[in-house]
N, C-alpha and C positions, 0 to 999 in steps of 0.2 A: 731079613735084616742082614746086610753084609759088612756094615760099618756103625760104630757109635757115633752119634750126633757130636761135632765139636762143642767145646765150651767157649762161647764168645763173651769177652771182656773188653768192651770199647772196640779198638781196631785189632785186639789180640785174638788169635785162634789157636786154641790149645786141643790138640787132637792126638791121642785120645783126651778126653775130658778130665784128666786127673791132674791135681796139683800136689807136689811134694810138701808134706808138711815141715815146719821149721823145727829141728831138733838141735839142741845145744847140750854140750858145748861141742863145737865143731864137727858135730856127726853130719849136719847138713851144711857142709862146706862146699868149696868150688868144685871138687872133684865129683861129690855125688849129685849137686845141683846141674851141673853141666851135663851129667851123664843122662839124667831124666829129660833134660831140655832137647837132648839130641834124639830121644824118641818120641818126641812131640808134646810131652808133659810140659808143665810149668815147673821149673827148678826153683826153690827157695833156699836162700842162704840165711842161717840163723846168724843174728847179729850179736848174740850173748856171748861173752866169754873168749873174745879174739884178742885179749892182751896176752903178751909173752912173758910179762915181768910183773912183779907185785908193786904196785904203785896206786896212789890215790890222788884225789882232786884233778886239777888240770892235766896232770900226767897220764891220768887213767882214761880221761875223756880224750886226750891227743891219741894215746895208743890204740883205744877201741876204734876211733875213726880210721887210724892208719890200717889197722887189722881188716876193717870192713872194706876199706877200699881195695886192699889187696885181693880180698876173696871175689869181690865183683869182678875185678879187672882179670882175674885168673879165670874166671867162669866164662868171661867174654872172649877170652883167647880160645877155650876150648869148644865153645857152642856159639852159633847164631841164633839159638832158640830163645824161647820165653824164661827170662831169669828175673826173680824178685827177691825181696828181703823180708824175713819176720823180725819185726821188733817189739819187745814186750813194754807195755805201759807201765809196768812196775819198776823199770829200769831208772836209776837215777840220771843217766845221760840220755834218756829217751829223745829228746828235742834234738840233740846234737847228732845222734844216729840217724834220725829221720832227714835233717838236712844234708848230712853226708850221702845217704842213700839217692837223695833227690839230685845232689850233684854229680853223682855217677850214672844218672839217668838210667835206674833201674825201670822194669816195666811196672812192677807194682810194689805196693807195702802192705803186707798183712800184719795186723796189730791185735794182739789180745793181753790176756793176763790183767785185766782191768779194761774198762771202756774208753777207747781212743777219741774221748770228746773234743781234744784239741787239735785233733790230726789235719783237719781241712785247713785251718790257719796256718799251719806249718807247710803245708804242700800247696799253698795258693797258686794257681795258674803254672803248676811244674808240669803237668801233663802225665805225671806219674798216676796209675790207678790205684784207689785206696780201697782195702778190703778188710773191714773189721771182723773180728771173731766175736760171736754172741752165744749165749747158752739157752736163750729163751725168746719167744714172741714179745714179751714185755721188754727186754732189754734192746731188741731190734727196733721196737717203737721209740723208746726213749732215745736211742742214738740218732735214728733217722729225723726224729723231731727236733733235736738239739742241733744237728748239722744243717738242716734246712732253715731253721728260724734264724740261727746265728750267722751261717756262712752260704746261705742259698745253694748249698752242695748236699748230694746224696751218695751213698756208698755206690761204687762201681761193681761191687759183688759183695756179698755176704756169707762168711763161713759160719754154720751152725755146727757148734762142737758138743758132742754129746758125753756123758759121764764115763764112758769105756776108753776114752783117749788115755794117752801117756802123758807124762808132764803135768802141768798144772790143770786144775779142772774148775770151771766157774760154777761149781755147786757146792752145797753143803754136804756134810758127811751122811746125813739122813737121805739126802736126794740121791747120793751116790748109792747107798745101802738099798734103795727102793727101785732102782733103775731096773726095768724090765724090757721084755722083748717088745718091740714097737715103739719104745719111748722116743729113740731118734727120730723115727717118722713123724710122729705127732708133732715133735717141737719143729721139726722142718716144715710140716704143713701150716703150722702157725706162722712162722716167719715168712714163708711164701705169701701167705694172706696179707701180711704188712707190706712186703715189697710191692705186690700187685696194687693195692690201694695207692701207694706213693706213685706207682707208674701211672695209675689213671690220672692222678691228681697233676703230674708234672710232665708226663710223656718219657720219663727215663726207665728204660728196663734195668731191673737190678738181679742178676742171676743168683740164686741160693746154690751154696756148695755145702754138702754134707761132710762131716768129719767125726772121728771119734770111734774106734773099734771095728772100724771097716776093714774086713779081712780077705774076701774074696770076690768073685764076679756075682755070686748070688746076692751078696750084701749090697754091692752096686746096683745090681739090677732092681732090687727091692726099693732102694731109694729113688732110682730114676722114676718109678711107678707113681711116687708120691709127688713128683714134680721138680725135684732138684736137677740143676744143669751141669753138675760137675761134683766130684768128690775130692777130699784132701786125704792123703794116707802119708803116715810118717813110719810106723813100727815095721811094716813089712820091708822098707827099704833100709833098715837097721842091718838086716841079715843078707846084704848084697856085698859082693866083692868090692864095688866102688866106695862103699861106705868107710869112713876113715876109722870108725870104732875098731879097736884092737881085737884080734882073733880070739883072744882068751876071753874077753867080755862078749863077744858074739856067741861064744860057746855056752856062757852062762844063760843067755837066751834059750838056746837050742835044749839045754839040759832042764830047763824049767818046766814046772807044772802049774795047772790052775791055781794052786795054793801058793804058788810064789809069786803071784801078782798083787802085790801090797799097796794098800793106800797108807800114806804117811802124812804127817804135818809138815809142811814146807816152811822155811823161812820167809817165803813171799807172803804167807798168810792165807794160802789157798790148799786145800787138799792136793797131793800128788800121787801119782802112780808110778811105782818102781819095782823092778825085780829083785826079790829076796837075795841079800847077801850079808855079810857080816855088819856092815854099816847099817843096813836097813834093820837088822834083828836089834841092833843097840838102840836105834831111833824108837823103835816099837816099845822097848822096855823103858823109854824116857831118859836113857842115860845121855847126858850132855858130853859132848865131844869137845877137846880142846879147840878154842877158835882164835886164830889171829887173823883179823879182818884185813885182808889186803887191798880190798877194792872199793868197800861201801858200794857195791853195784845195784843193790834193791832199795828202793824208797821205804818199803814196809818191813825191812829186817833190822832187828834190834840184837846186835851179836851178844849182849849180856843175857839175853832171853832165849835165843836161838838154841837148839840142840846140836846143830851142826852148821859148818859154812857150806851152803849148796853150790857156791862157785868152785870151792877148793874140791868138793865131792865129784862134780862134773868133770873138771879138769883132770882128776885123778882117774876116771874112768877112761877118758880119752888117751891117757898116759899109760894105760894098761893094768891099773889098780884094780883087779876084780873083787877084792874083799872089801877095800873102805872107799872105793869110787862109787858114785851114784849113777845106775843105768836106769834111766826113766824109759817107760814102754807102755803101750796099750794092753788093755785087758787080755786080749788075744794072743799076746807075743808067745804063750806057751805052745800054741799050735804050729809055730814054725819049726821046721824039722830039718832044713838044708840051707846052705848058703849057694846063691844063684847070681847071675849076672842081673843088672838092671835090665837089660833088653830081654832076658828070658822071663823076668817078672812082669814086666809091662805086657808083653805078649800073652802071657798066661792070663793076666786079669782081662785083658780085652776078649780073648777067646771065651773065658768062663761066663763074662758078662752077657756076650752075644747069645751063648748057648742058653743062658737063662733066660734072656729076652724071648728068643725063640720059642722057648718052651711055653712062655706065658701066651704068646700069640697063638701057639697051636691049640693051647688049652681053650683059648676064647673062641676060636675058630669052630672047635669040636662042640662047645657050648651052643654056638649059634645053628 
């Protein structure tokens, strides 16, 4: 095997078959998205937190839209590759961001942090590919059934995100605690079965893409064996020169240990994984931080009950506050030990994956 098979989503050809995961605030910006797109991957811009001033109501909606337009257009100036947007269902301005992404003719929209049941209606006849994030075969079935019955639409691909991901997790704390080796493969296999059943019924192929805690080529090869056609990776790309996360916050990741990968209760209402720092320690102790809600960005956030403002904390990290900013990252972030270019990382992942797959082929041949 000399090359990995490309991931095909509609007319898009993603080669190597890797998608950049959306990382807010502004970690997955035009700079990083365009860099990975130039390597053949799909570059995802995170739509959350793109406002530059404290504002609410229509001003917040307008500034968010303007920020997203700017990011998309800058990425297009830097790359002719595949560029899409991640839009969280939990955002109060979800509908407006979807419409903005469509008006800017992005290649795809990835949507999670809740089930995007209304996405097909918003994107009808747009030509933009729709990729929901699910955490189980059950949620994949619910979503496919709803989309098909209501809109005669099916996902153009499905991302299956496991509990080792960074950011917000679609699992209970007990499920996160009980996560073991092979769990992601098992869930992917279940979602693939759902996708293949709908393919048989409708004739539409739905690629399944694995995500969550994927660190190296051996992980990717193991998931390809289950039948996934691509992987989504985010945390590894935090530690690249092209990522706009400040160097001091990148150093927090480089200096971290396994014990520094912490599950916190997020104001989103979901468990979230972040790297230990002063803010995370305070949240773990249940200490409520002063909150001035400048955005009302999340449907599920109640500032009077939340321990901290996640928008302010994520912006803080982007602005270089390594103590009170929030650095969300996947479980395997502690294994990162150096900052590299996007090109170096992509080449390394491809070669590792090919080596692992060749090893499997040699093993099977020997057994025969």
